[in-house]
C-alpha positions in Angstrom: 0.0 0.0 0.0 1.5 3.3 -1.1 1.9 6.0 1.5 0.0 9.2 1.0 1.9 12.5 0.9 0.5 15.4 2.8 2.4 18.3 1.4 0.5 20.8 3.5 1.3 19.5 7.0 3.5 16.5 7.3 6.8 17.3 8.8 5.6 20.8 9.8 5.5 21.3 13.5 3.5 24.5 13.3 0.6 23.0 11.4 -2.8 23.6 12.9 -5.6 21.3 11.5 -8.5 23.5 12.5 -7.0 26.9 13.0 -9.2 29.6 11.4 -6.6 32.4 10.9 -2.9 31.8 10.8 -0.5 28.9 11.6 0.7 28.7 15.2 2.8 26.3 17.2 0.6 24.5 19.7 1.7 25.5 23.2 0.3 22.9 25.6 1.8 22.5 29.0 1.2 18.8 29.4 4.2 16.6 28.7 7.8 17.5 28.5 8.9 17.3 24.8 11.9 15.1 25.4 9.9 12.6 27.6 7.1 12.5 25.0 9.5 11.8 22.1 11.2 9.0 24.1 7.8 7.5 25.1 6.4 7.6 21.5 9.5 6.0 20.1 9.5 3.3 22.8 9.0 -0.2 21.4 7.4 -1.1 24.7 4.6 1.5 24.3 4.1 0.5 20.7 3.9 -3.2 21.5 1.6 -2.5 24.4 -0.8 -0.4 22.4 -0.9 -2.9 19.5 -1.2 -5.8 21.9 -4.4 -4.4 23.5 -6.5 -6.1 20.9 -5.1 -9.5 21.9 -5.3 -8.8 25.7 -8.8 -7.3 25.8 -11.8 -9.4 24.8 -14.2 -6.6 24.0 -14.1 -3.4 21.9 -14.9 -1.3 25.0 -12.0 -2.8 26.9 -9.7 -2.2 24.0 -10.7 1.4 23.7 -10.4 2.0 27.5 -6.9 0.4 27.6 -5.5 2.3 24.8 -6.9 5.6 26.0 -5.5 4.8 29.5 -2.0 4.6 27.9 -2.5 8.1 26.3 -4.1 9.7 29.4 -1.0 8.6 31.4 1.0 10.7 29.0 -1.2 13.8 29.1 -1.6 13.9 32.9 2.1 14.6 33.4 3.2 18.2 34.1 5.8 19.7 31.8 6.5 22.1 29.0 5.2 22.2 25.4 4.0 19.9 22.7 4.7 20.2 19.0 1.9 19.4 16.6 3.9 16.4 15.3 4.0 14.9 18.8 0.3 15.4 19.3 -0.4 13.7 16.0 1.8 10.8 16.9 0.0 10.3 20.3 -3.2 10.3 18.3 -1.7 7.6 16.1 -1.0 5.5 19.2 -4.7 5.9 20.2 -5.7 4.9 16.7 -3.9 1.6 17.0 -6.4 0.3 19.4 -9.6 2.2 18.6 -9.6 2.4 14.9 -10.3 5.5 12.9 -13.5 7.4 12.2 -12.6 8.3 8.6 -9.8 6.8 6.7 -8.4 6.8 3.1 -6.4 4.1 1.6 -4.6 4.0 -1.8 -5.7 1.1 -4.0 -4.1 0.0 -7.3 -6.8 0.1 -10.0 -6.8 -1.0 -13.6 -8.4 2.0 -15.5 -10.9 -0.3 -17.1 -12.2 -1.9 -13.9 -15.1 0.4 -13.3 -18.3 -0.8 -11.6 -20.6 0.8 -14.2 -18.3 0.2 -17.2 -19.6 -1.6 -20.3 -16.3 -1.5 -22.0 -15.4 -4.9 -23.3 -11.7 -4.6 -23.9 -10.0 -7.5 -22.2 -6.7 -8.2 -20.5 -4.6 -10.6 -22.6 -1.1 -11.7 -22.6 0.1 -8.5 -24.1 -2.1 -6.4 -21.8 -5.3 -4.6 -23.0 -6.6 -6.0 -26.3 -9.3 -4.7 -28.6 -12.8 -5.8 -28.0 -14.6 -8.2 -30.4 -16.5 -5.4 -32.0 -13.3 -3.5 -32.8 -11.5 -6.7 -34.1 -14.5 -7.2 -36.3 -14.1 -3.7 -37.8 -10.4 -4.2 -38.3 -11.0 -7.6 -40.0 -13.8 -6.2 -42.2 -11.5 -3.4 -43.4 -8.5 -5.7 -43.9 -6.6 -4.0 -41.0 -6.4 -6.7 -38.4 -3.1 -8.4 -39.4 -1.5 -5.0 -40.0 -2.6 -3.7 -36.6 -1.0 -6.7 -34.9 2.3 -5.9 -36.7 2.3 -2.1 -36.9 -0.6 -0.6 -34.9 0.6 3.0 -35.3 0.2 2.9 -39.1 -3.4 1.7 -38.7 -4.1 4.5 -36.3 -2.6 7.1 -38.7 -4.9 5.7 -41.4 -7.9 6.0 -39.2 -7.0 9.5 -38.3 -6.7 10.4 -42.0 -10.0 8.7 -42.7 -11.9 10.6 -40.0 -10.5 13.8 -41.4 -12.0 13.1 -44.8 -15.3 11.4 -43.8 -16.2 11.4 -40.1 -17.9 8.2 -39.1 -19.1 7.1 -35.6 -17.8 3.6 -35.9 -14.4 4.9 -37.1 -14.2 7.3 -34.2 -15.1 4.6 -31.7 -12.4 2.3 -33.1 -9.9 5.0 -33.2 -10.6 6.1 -29.6 -10.3 2.5 -28.3 -7.2 1.5 -30.2 -5.4 4.8 -29.3 -6.3 4.3 -25.7 -4.9 0.8 -25.6 -1.7 2.0 -27.2 -1.4 4.9 -24.9 -2.0 2.6 -21.9 0.7 0.3 -23.1 3.1 3.2 -23.6 2.5 4.4 -20.1 3.3 1.0 -18.7 6.5 0.9 -20.6 7.6 4.4 -19.5 7.2 6.1 -22.9 5.3 9.1 -21.7 5.8 11.0 -24.9 4.1 8.4 -27.1 1.5 7.7 -24.3 0.6 11.4 -24.4 0.1 11.4 -28.1 -2.0 8.3 -28.1 -4.2 9.3 -25.2 -4.7 12.8 -26.7 -5.8 11.1 -29.9 -8.2 8.8 -28.0 -9.8 11.6 -26.0 -10.2 13.9 -29.0 -11.8 11.1 -31.0 -14.1 10.3 -28.1 -15.1 13.9 -27.8 -15.9 14.1 -31.5 -17.9 10.9 -31.3 -20.0 12.3 -28.4 -20.4 15.9 -29.4 -19.8 16.4 -33.2 -23.2 18.0 -34.3 -22.8 16.6 -37.8 -23.1 13.1 -36.4 -26.3 13.8 -34.4 -28.6 11.9 -36.9 -26.5 8.8 -36.5 -25.7 8.8 -32.8 -27.6 6.2 -30.7 -27.5 6.6 -26.9 -28.9 3.1 -26.5 -26.0 1.4 -28.3 -23.5 -0.1 -25.8 -20.8 1.6 -27.9 -22.1 4.9 -26.6 -21.4 4.1 -23.0 -18.1 2.5 -24.1 -16.9 5.7 -25.6 -17.9 7.6 -22.5 -15.6 5.2 -20.5 -12.8 5.6 -23.0 -13.1 9.4 -22.8 -12.9 9.3 -19.0 -10.1 6.8 -18.8 -8.1 8.4 -21.6 -8.5 11.8 -20.0 -7.3 10.5 -16.6 -4.2 9.1 -18.3 -3.5 12.4 -19.9 -3.9 14.2 -16.6 -1.5 11.8 -14.9 1.1 12.6 -17.5 0.5 16.3 -17.2 0.8 16.1 -13.4 4.0 14.1 -13.6 5.4 16.9 -15.8 4.0 19.6 -13.5 1.7 20.9 -16.2 -1.6 20.3 -14.3 -1.9 23.9 -13.1 -5.0 26.1 -13.4 -4.4 29.0 -15.7 -1.5 27.2 -17.5 -1.1 26.4 -21.2 1.3 24.2 -23.1 1.7 22.8 -26.6 1.7 19.2 -27.5 1.7 17.2 -30.7 -0.8 14.8 -32.1 -0.2 11.3 -33.4 0.5 12.7 -36.8 2.8 15.4 -35.5 0.3 18.3 -35.7 0.6 20.8 -32.9 -2.1 21.2 -30.3 -2.5 23.9 -27.7 -4.0 22.7 -24.4 -5.3 25.3 -21.9 -6.2 24.6 -18.3 -9.0 26.7 -16.9 -10.6 26.8 -13.5 -14.3 27.4 -13.7 -16.5 28.9 -11.0 -15.8 30.5 -7.6 -12.2 29.5 -6.9 -9.0 31.3 -8.2 -6.1 29.7 -10.1 -3.5 30.3 -7.4 -5.6 28.8 -4.6 -4.7 25.1 -5.3 -1.5 23.4 -4.4 -1.9 20.0 -6.1 -4.5 17.6 -7.4 -5.0 13.9 -6.5 -7.1 11.4 -8.4 -10.2 10.0 -6.6 -9.7 6.7 -8.4 -6.5 6.2 -6.3 -8.3 6.1 -3.0 -11.0 4.2 -1.1 -12.8 6.2 1.5 -13.3 4.1 4.7 -15.3 5.2 7.7 -17.8 7.4 5.9 -21.1 5.5 5.7 -22.0 6.8 2.3 -19.7 7.6 -0.6 -21.4 9.9 -3.1 -20.3 9.3 -6.7 -22.2 10.5 -9.7 -21.7 9.1 -13.2 -21.1 11.1 -16.4 -18.2 12.6 -18.2 -14.9 13.8 -16.7 -12.4 12.8 -14.1 -13.1 13.3 -10.4 -10.2 14.9 -8.6 -9.2 15.9 -5.0 -8.1 19.5 -5.1 -5.7 20.4 -2.2 -6.1 24.0 -1.3 -3.1 26.3 -0.8 -3.3 28.8 2.1 -3.9 32.1 0.4 -2.3 35.4 1.1 -5.4 37.1 -0.1 -7.1 39.9 1.9 -10.5 38.4 1.2 -12.4 38.3 4.5 -13.5 34.7 4.2 -9.9 33.4 4.0 -9.7 33.4 7.8 -12.4 30.8 8.0 -10.8 28.2 5.8 -8.7 25.6 7.6 -5.2 24.8 6.3 -4.9 21.8 4.1 -8.6 21.9 3.0 -9.4 19.5 0.2 -12.3 20.0 -2.2 -14.0 18.0 -5.0 -13.2 18.9 -8.5 -14.0 17.4 -11.9 -11.7 17.7 -15.0 -13.5 17.9 -18.4 -11.8 18.0 -21.8 -13.2 19.8 -24.8 -12.1 20.5 -28.3 -12.5 24.3 -28.8 -13.9 24.6 -32.3 -14.6 28.3 -32.0 -11.1 29.5 -30.8 -8.3 28.0 -32.8 -5.6 29.8 -30.9 -4.1 33.1 -29.8 -0.5 33.0 -30.8 1.5 33.9 -33.9 0.8 30.5 -35.4 -2.9 30.4 -34.7 -3.7 28.6 -38.0 -1.3 25.8 -37.1 -2.8 25.1 -33.7 -5.8 23.1 -32.7 -6.9 24.4 -29.3 -8.2 22.1 -26.6 -9.2 23.0 -23.0 -9.1 21.1 -19.8 -11.8 22.7 -17.6 -11.8 22.2 -13.8 -15.3 22.3 -12.4 -16.5 22.4 -8.8 -19.2 19.7 -8.8 -20.9 21.2 -5.8 -21.5 24.3 -8.0 -22.0 22.8 -11.4 -23.2 19.3 -12.2 -23.4 19.4 -16.0 -21.7 21.0 -19.0 -23.1 22.3 -22.3 -21.5 21.5 -25.6 -23.2 23.2 -28.5 -26.8 22.4 -27.7 -26.3 19.3 -25.7 -25.9 18.9 -21.9 -23.8 16.2 -20.4 -23.6 15.3 -16.6 -20.2 15.6 -15.0 -18.8 12.6 -13.2 -18.0 13.5 -9.7 -17.2 12.3 -6.2 -17.8 14.6 -3.2 -17.1 12.2 -0.4 -13.5 11.0 -1.1 -12.0 14.5 -1.0 -13.7 15.0 2.4 -12.3 11.7 3.7 -8.9 12.7 2.3 -8.9 15.9 4.4 -10.0 13.9 7.5 -7.4 11.2 7.0 -5.3 12.6 9.9 -5.1 10.9 13.3 -5.5 14.3 14.9 -8.8 14.7 13.2 -10.3 11.2 12.8 -9.8 10.1 16.4 -11.1 11.6 19.6 -7.7 12.8 20.5 -8.2 16.4 19.4 -11.7 16.6 21.1 -10.1 15.1 24.3 -7.4 17.7 24.5 -9.9 20.5 23.7 -12.0 19.3 26.6 -9.2 18.8 29.1 -7.3 22.0 28.5 -9.2 25.2 27.8 -6.2 27.2 26.8 -5.4 24.7 24.2 -8.9 24.7 22.9 -9.3 28.5 22.7 -6.6 28.6 20.0 -9.0 26.7 17.7 -12.2 28.4 18.8 -14.3 29.9 16.1 -16.1 29.4 12.8 -14.9 27.1 10.0 -15.9 26.8 6.4 -15.2 23.7 4.2 -16.7 25.4 1.2 -16.5 28.9 -0.4 -18.5 31.6 1.3 -21.6 32.4 -0.7 -23.8 35.4 0.2 -26.6 33.9 -1.9 -26.9 30.8 0.4 -28.4 30.4 3.9 -25.8 29.5 6.5 -26.3 26.3 8.5 -24.0 26.4 11.6 -23.3 23.0 13.2 -22.3 23.1 16.9 -20.8 20.1 18.5 -21.4 18.9 22.1 -19.4 17.9 25.1 -16.2 16.0 24.5 -16.5 16.5 20.8 -15.3 18.7 17.8 -16.7 19.7 14.4 -15.5 16.4 13.0 -18.6 14.8 14.6 -20.7 16.3 11.9 -18.9 14.5 9.1 -21.7 12.0 8.3 -24.5 14.6 8.4 -22.5 17.1 6.4 -21.6 14.4 3.8 -25.3 13.3 3.4 -26.8 16.8 3.3 -24.6 18.4 0.8 -25.1 15.4 -1.5 -28.7 16.6 -1.9 -28.8 19.1 -4.7 -31.7 21.1 -3.2 -29.7 21.5 0.0 -26.3 22.3 -1.5 -27.8 24.8 -4.0 -29.4 26.8 -1.2 -27.4 26.3 2.0 -23.7 26.7 3.0 -22.4 24.8 6.0 -20.3 26.4 8.8 -18.9 24.6 11.8 -18.4 26.1 15.3 -15.6 25.0 17.6 -15.4 25.8 21.3 -13.8 24.5 24.5 -16.2 21.8 25.6 -14.7 21.7 29.2 -16.0 25.2 30.2 -19.6 26.0 31.2 -21.9 26.2 28.2 -23.0 29.8 28.9 -19.4 31.0 28.4 -19.3 29.1 25.1 -22.6 30.8 24.2 -21.1 34.2 24.8 -18.1 33.4 22.6 -20.3 32.1 19.8 -22.5 35.1 20.0 -19.5 37.4 19.5 -18.0 35.1 16.8 -21.2 35.0 14.8 -21.6 38.8 15.0 -18.0 39.3 13.9 -18.4 36.9 11.0 -21.5 38.8 9.8 -19.7 42.2 10.0 -16.6 40.7 8.3 -18.3 38.8 5.5 -21.2 41.2 4.8 -20.4 44.6 6.4 -23.2 46.4 4.6 -25.8 43.7 5.3 -26.5 43.3 1.6 -27.4 39.6 1.9 -30.8 39.0 3.5 -30.1 35.3 3.4 -27.5 35.6 6.1 -30.4 36.7 8.4 -32.1 33.3 7.8 -29.4 31.3 9.6 -30.1 27.8 10.9 -28.3 26.5 14.0 -27.9 22.7 14.5 -26.6 21.7 17.9 -25.9 18.3 19.3 -26.1 17.6 23.0 -24.5 20.6 24.9 -24.2 22.3 21.5 -28.0 22.6 21.5 -27.9 24.7 24.6 -25.2 26.9 23.2 -27.3 27.3 20.1 -30.6 28.1 21.9 -28.9 30.8 23.9 -28.3 32.7 20.7 -32.0 33.3 20.4 -32.8 34.4 24.0 -33.1 37.8 25.6 -31.4 37.7 29.0 -33.1 40.6 30.8 -31.8 40.2 34.3 -32.6 36.5 34.7 -29.0 35.3 34.4 -27.4 38.2 36.4 -29.7 37.4 39.3 -28.2 33.9 39.5 -24.8 35.4 40.6 -25.7 38.7 42.4 -28.6 40.8 43.6 -26.6 44.0 43.2 -26.1 46.2 40.2 -23.3 45.4 37.8 -22.0 49.0 37.7 -21.1 48.5 41.4 -18.4 46.0 40.5 -14.8 46.9 41.1 -12.1 45.4 38.8 -10.6 45.3 35.4 -12.8 46.9 32.8 -12.1 44.1 30.3 -13.1 41.4 32.8 -16.2 43.2 33.8 -17.2 43.6 30.2 -16.7 39.9 29.5 -18.9 39.1 32.5 -21.5 41.6 31.3 -21.6 40.0 27.8 -22.0 36.6 29.4 -25.0 37.4 31.6 -26.6 40.3 29.6 -27.4 39.7 26.0 -29.8 40.2 23.1 -30.9 37.5 20.7 -29.0 37.2 17.5 -31.2 38.7 14.8 -29.7 36.6 12.1 -30.8 33.2 13.6 -34.2 32.0 12.2 -34.2 28.4 13.3 -32.6 26.1 15.9 -32.4 22.4 15.6 -31.4 20.5 18.7 -30.4 16.8 18.8 -30.0 14.9 22.1 -29.9 18.1 24.0 -30.3 18.1 27.9 -32.8 21.0 28.1 -33.1 20.4 31.8 -29.7 18.9 32.5 -28.3 15.4 32.6 -27.9 12.9 35.4 -24.4 12.2 34.0 -23.4 15.4 35.9 -23.4 13.7 39.3 -21.1 14.0 42.2 -18.6 11.5 40.8 -18.3 13.0 37.3 -18.2 16.5 38.7 -15.3 15.5 40.9 -13.5 13.9 38.0 -14.1 17.1 36.0 -12.6 19.3 38.7 -9.5 17.1 38.8 -8.9 16.7 35.1 -10.3 19.8 33.4 -8.2 22.9 33.1 -10.4 25.9 32.3 -9.2 28.8 30.2 -7.0 31.0 32.2 -9.3 34.0 31.8 -12.0 32.1 33.7 -9.8 30.9 36.5 -7.6 33.9 36.9 -9.6 37.0 35.9 -12.9 35.9 37.4 -11.2 34.7 40.5 -9.6 38.1 40.9 -13.0 39.7 40.3 -14.6 37.7 43.1 -11.7 38.4 45.4 -11.9 42.2 44.8 -15.6 42.2 45.5 -16.2 40.2 48.7 -19.9 39.4 49.5 -20.9 40.8 46.0 -21.6 37.4 44.4 -24.2 35.0 45.9 -22.8 32.1 43.9 -19.2 32.7 42.9 -18.7 29.1 41.9 -20.7 29.8 38.7 -17.9 32.1 37.6 -14.7 30.4 38.9 -14.6 26.6 39.4 -17.6 25.4 37.3 -16.8 23.1 34.5 -19.1 22.0 31.6 -20.1 19.0 33.7 -21.2 21.3 36.6 -23.2 23.4 34.1 -25.1 20.4 32.9 -26.2 19.3 36.4 -30.0 18.9 36.7 -29.9 21.4 39.7 -28.1 24.1 37.7 -30.0 27.4 38.1 -29.1 28.3 34.5 -31.8 25.9 33.1 -34.5 27.7 35.0 -33.3 31.1 33.7 -33.3 29.7 30.2 -36.9 28.6 30.6 -37.9 32.1 31.8 -36.0 34.1 29.2 -37.8 35.6 26.4 -37.4 34.1 22.9 -36.9 36.2 19.8 -40.1 36.6 17.9 -40.2 34.5 14.7 -37.6 31.9 15.7 -38.6 28.3 15.1 -37.3 25.4 17.3 -37.1 21.8 16.3 -36.0 18.9 18.5 -34.7 15.3 18.0 -34.9 13.0 21.0 -32.9 9.8 21.3 -34.2 6.6 23.0 -31.7 3.8 23.7 -31.2 1.1 26.3 -27.8 -0.5 26.7 -25.3 -1.2 29.4 -22.6 1.4 28.7 -20.2 3.5 30.8 -22.5 6.5 30.2 -25.6 4.8 31.4 -23.7 3.5 34.5 -22.4 6.9 35.3 -25.7 8.6 34.8 -28.0 6.0 36.3 -30.0 6.5 33.2 -33.7 5.8 33.3 -35.3 3.3 30.9 -36.5 6.2 28.7 -33.4 8.0 27.7 -30.6 8.0 25.2 -28.1 6.7 27.8 -27.1 10.2 28.8 -30.2 12.4 28.7 -33.5 11.2 30.0 -36.7 11.7 28.0 -38.1 14.4 30.3 -35.0 16.5 29.8 -34.6 15.8 26.1 -38.1 17.0 25.3 -38.9 20.7 25.0 -42.3 22.4 25.1 -41.7 25.0 22.5 -40.6 23.0 19.5 -42.5 23.3 16.2 -41.5 19.6 15.5 -40.1 16.9 17.7 -39.2 13.3 16.6 -37.8 10.4 18.4 -34.9 8.3 17.1 -33.7 4.9 18.3 -30.1 5.9 18.9 -27.6 6.3 21.7 -26.7 9.8 22.7 -23.3 10.1 21.0 -24.6 8.9 17.6 -28.1 10.5 17.5 -26.9 13.3 15.1 -25.5 10.6 12.8 -28.6 8.5 12.6 -30.2 8.4 9.2 -33.6 9.4 10.5 -32.1 12.4 12.3 -30.4 13.5 9.0 -33.6 13.1 7.1 -35.4 15.2 9.7 -32.8 18.0 9.4 -33.2 17.8 5.6 -37.0 18.1 6.0 -36.6 21.1 8.2 -34.2 22.8 5.8 -36.6 22.2 3.0 -39.4 23.7 5.0 -37.3 26.6 5.9 -36.4 27.2 2.3 -40.0 27.4 1.3 -40.9 29.9 4.2 -38.1 32.3 3.3 -39.5 32.5 -0.2 -36.4 31.3 -1.9 -37.4 28.4 -4.2 -34.7 26.1 -5.4 -33.5 26.8 -8.9 -35.2 24.5 -11.4 -32.7 22.3 -13.3 -33.9 19.7 -15.8 -32.4 16.3 -15.6 -29.3 15.8 -17.8 -30.1 14.1 -21.1 -27.8 11.8 -23.0 -25.4 13.8 -25.2 -27.0 12.4 -28.3 -30.1 14.4 -27.6 -30.9 18.1 -27.9 -32.8 20.5 -25.6 -36.3 20.9 -26.9 -36.3 24.7 -26.6 -33.0 25.2 -28.5 -32.3 25.2 -32.2 -29.9 22.7 -33.5 -26.4 24.0 -34.0 -25.1 22.9 -37.4 -21.6 24.0 -36.6 -18.6 23.0 -38.8 -16.7 19.8 -37.9 -13.1 20.5 -37.2 -11.3 17.3 -38.5 -9.0 15.6 -36.0 -5.5 16.9 -35.9 -5.9 18.8 -39.2 -4.5 22.3 -39.6 -7.0 24.9 -40.6 
C-alpha cells in the first residue's frame, strides 16, 4: 500500500488542522517534549498499544486500555507539545480504537469500473481490442497489419476521420489509441503515451459531441457508454502525465503534438468560484478508497473526479480566515475541443486548441457542448475523507485535548468553512457537544450536501469551542464570533439570506445554540448577584466579559434552531462522581480561572454564587440542579424563531448509562423528560444512543426536511434544473447547432 503524501502539513510542527486564521505552534503545558519523544519511540509502548486487541476481549475494553495509555501521558506536568508529537500520540490511540474516517490507496486498472460496459480485455500483451473492434479491423483488412504495426493503422484511421467522419471509425480510433497509450505508459514512454491518449480523448469527444453526427448517434447502443468510459479513462491518463510533468496547473497552457505530428495547444482553466492560485496540487479520486464514511457519493457522467488540495492564500479576502489549512475540495476535469477559438498566438492557424476545464461539482453538475448537456462525473465524499485522514482529526484525541485543556482549545475556537463563502446561500451552523469537535458532523454534512436542493441553497459552517467550560461561556463566545463573521463577510448587510441562519446543535451544543435566540433581561445576572453590575470593582475588560455573558440580546440573524439529544433540563451524568472527575482533570481557560477569581476576590460578598464564575466546568453546568436551566426557561425568545427537536431513545449497558444511572426512557445520557422541550415546532424520536443521534439516518432526514421547510418559508425556491439528457439528444427549446466539424489533428 502506497503512503499518502501530505504536502500541507506532514513534517511541519506548526501545522494547525483547524486553525481559522494563521498557523501557530501549539503550546500545551502537558508533557515534556523530550519525555514524550522517548515515550512515543518506545517499542514497549508501541507493542503495548498494539497488543491491546489481543489482551482485551471486548471493543470497549480495547478502547479503554489504549486511552489509558494516552491519558497517562497527558496527565504529566511539563512544557510544550509540538503538533507532530500530538499527531503521533493520536496515532497511538488509533492503533487500538480504529479510525472514524480513513483513506487508503488502491491500485486500479483503469478499465475496472463498476458501471463500465467497455469490453476490452486483458490478454497476454495487456489490454486487447474488444470483439467489435476486431470485427471492424477484419472487415477493413486492417487486423493483421494492426498486430504488426498498430501505429500505421491508427494514422490511417486519423486520416479517414478527417475526410469522412464516421461514428464507428471514431469509436475504433478512440479505443485503439487508448490501448496503445496505456501500453506506452506502462513501458515508461510518456511522450508516445501522451500522443495516443490525446488522440483517444479527442476522437471520443468528436464521437460524443460532433453536431454533424447527431442523426446517426444512438445513446442506447452499448458503444455509446463504451466511448464515455474511454473518454474518462483516456483523460485521466492524460492528466496523470500532465501532473508528472508539473503541467496540471489552473491557468496554465502548453503545446503538444498529435499522433500525426500536428501541434495542439492545451489550456487549463478553473471554472467557477475559486481562483487559479488557490490550489497546491491535485490527486485522483480513483487512487483512493474512503473508509469510515457511511456513504460515498459518486455521480456518473463525463470527466475525471479529482481531489483539489487548497493552498493557504495570502489574499485579503475576508473569508480566508475561516478556511482551515490543508482543506481539500472535490473537482472534476472535463476536456473539450474548442472549435470556436483556434488559438491566440502567432501560429494560430497551425494550432488546434483544446481546453481542460476544472469544475467544482458542488456548484456545477453538467456542461453544455453546442446544444447538448452532459452530466459531470464527480465524487464529493472521497475529498472529504482525504482531508480527515489525519489521526489528529479522525480520532477523539483532538476533542479530548480541547475538553481537558481550555487554553489549548481556545486557540482553535471559532467558525470554520469547508466550502467557499456564498452570500446567496443560507448558513447552517453546526455546533458540537461535550467531548467533541466539528468532526462529529462529518456524516450529516456528507449526506446533506449530496442533496442538490440543500447544497444549492445552503452553506455549512462549523463552530468549535472549549467543551470543558460551562456552556454559557461558550454561548457568549459564539454570539460574538457570529456577530464578527456577519460584519466581516457582509459589512453592509446586503445579503438578506445571512439573516435566515439555521443552527444545528448536538447535546450541549444545542444549549449553546438556543442561547443565541434568548433575551437575557436580568434572569442570568440574578443567578450570581442581587446587586447592580455597575457597582463592581475590577478590570474593565473582565467586567465587560462578564456583562456580555449574563446580559445579551438574541442574534437577529438566527431564524431556526435544531437540537439533537440536548439536555434542556440537565443530565444525570453530571453527578457527584463525574463533577469531581471534571474538577480534577479539566483545566479551564486562564481568563475564567484567573480574571474571574480576581473579580470575586476584589468584590467580597458581592456574588451570591461565585462558583458559577470560577470553578464550574461544563459537567457542573449540565447538572439537573443548575440554576441556569430555570433562567433559560424564563428568558424571552426572539419573535419568529422556530425550534425543532430530535430525541434519542436507547437502552444499553454502557459506561455513560452506568455513570448517569439513566432511566429506561433515555438515550443513555439524557432522559426523556430533559430531552423534550415544550416550544418545538416539531419533535421526533430516534432509536439511537446519545453520542450517535446526530449521525442516525432518521435524524439526518429530519434535518433535511426542516431545511426544505425553511427554504419554502423564506420564499427562496430552489432553482429548477432539468435532468441531464444523453449527449446524443438536444434540448427541446434550443435550435440545432449545425456547426462546422473540425477534423482531427488537421490544420485549418
